[in-house]
C-alpha positions in Angstrom: 25.6 110.5 -144.2 22.8 110.0 -142.6 19.0 111.9 -142.9 17.9 115.3 -141.2 14.3 115.5 -140.4 15.2 119.9 -139.8 17.4 122.6 -138.8 17.2 124.7 -135.3 18.3 127.8 -135.1 21.9 127.4 -132.4 21.5 130.9 -130.0 24.4 132.9 -132.1 23.9 134.1 -135.5 24.9 131.9 -138.4 24.9 128.6 -136.1 22.5 125.6 -136.7 22.0 122.3 -136.0 19.6 119.5 -138.0 18.8 116.4 -135.5 19.3 113.3 -138.0 19.2 109.5 -137.5 21.1 107.2 -135.2 22.2 109.7 -132.9 23.4 112.2 -135.7 23.2 115.7 -135.5 25.0 118.0 -138.1 26.4 121.6 -137.3 26.5 124.7 -138.9 28.5 127.8 -137.9 28.4 129.7 -141.3 24.8 129.5 -141.8 24.6 126.8 -143.9 27.4 126.6 -146.2 29.3 124.1 -144.6 28.2 121.5 -142.1 29.9 119.0 -139.9 28.1 115.6 -138.7 28.5 115.4 -135.2 26.6 112.6 -132.9 24.3 112.3 -129.3 25.3 109.6 -127.0 22.3 107.6 -128.4 22.0 104.9 -131.4 18.3 106.2 -131.4 16.9 109.0 -133.7 17.5 112.7 -132.6 13.8 114.4 -133.1 14.6 117.1 -131.4 17.3 119.8 -130.3 17.6 123.4 -129.0 20.4 125.0 -127.9 20.3 128.5 -126.4 23.5 129.5 -126.8 26.1 128.5 -129.6 27.7 125.9 -126.9 24.5 124.5 -124.5 22.2 122.8 -125.8 20.0 119.8 -125.7 18.8 117.1 -127.9 16.0 114.6 -127.4 15.6 110.9 -129.4 13.0 109.1 -130.1 12.7 106.6 -127.0 13.0 110.0 -124.6 16.1 109.8 -123.5 17.5 113.4 -123.1 20.8 115.0 -123.7 23.0 117.7 -122.9 25.6 119.3 -124.4 28.4 122.3 -123.2 30.7 121.9 -125.7 28.1 122.6 -128.9 27.5 118.9 -129.1 31.3 117.6 -128.8 30.0 115.7 -125.8 26.8 114.5 -124.6 25.7 114.2 -121.0 22.4 111.8 -119.9 19.8 113.8 -118.3 16.6 112.6 -116.3 13.7 113.5 -117.8 11.4 112.3 -114.3 8.9 110.4 -116.4 8.2 107.1 -118.7 6.2 109.1 -121.2 8.2 109.9 -124.2 8.3 113.4 -124.7 8.2 114.5 -128.3 9.6 117.8 -128.1 11.6 120.4 -126.3 12.3 124.1 -125.7 15.7 125.8 -123.9 14.7 129.0 -123.2 17.9 129.6 -121.3 21.2 127.6 -120.9 19.6 125.9 -117.6 16.1 125.1 -118.1 14.4 122.7 -120.5 10.7 121.6 -120.8 10.0 118.4 -123.0 6.8 117.5 -123.9 4.2 115.3 -125.8 1.3 115.0 -126.9 -0.5 114.1 -123.9 -1.1 117.8 -122.7 -4.0 118.1 -125.5 -5.9 114.6 -124.5 -5.7 115.6 -120.5 -8.7 114.4 -119.0 -9.4 117.5 -116.8 -8.7 120.1 -119.5 -6.1 122.3 -120.9 -6.2 124.0 -117.6 -4.9 120.8 -115.4 -2.6 120.0 -118.6 -1.1 123.4 -118.3 -0.5 122.6 -113.8 1.1 119.7 -114.3 3.4 120.7 -116.9 4.5 123.4 -114.1 4.6 120.9 -111.7 6.5 119.0 -113.8 9.4 121.5 -115.1 12.8 120.2 -114.2 15.7 123.3 -114.4 19.5 121.7 -115.1 22.6 123.1 -113.8 26.3 122.3 -114.2 
């Protein structure tokens, strides 16, 4: 059981993930007919997930922790975001690239162009 806040596509037809409280993450591989509950390696709430494939994915928790799985969520590895800020969203356009962002981009003191440049400079690529 758990509380789930959203559903994200899983990078393959019929696969989706639902982040939840206390590290919980639900997964379906049959377009939502059945769900299994798993856990990200955190006790914090999972607030966002991104899966560029059905097996490689990233999760973000409410304290800013970033995690990667290479086996569809069975195991998770902690990643370094390179910042002490707490991001609130992520996207993973490829298996080796994850972008994390917070609300700060909208409040950048030097405007949106400077915020975008800061974002470009802070992008990290993860490979295994």
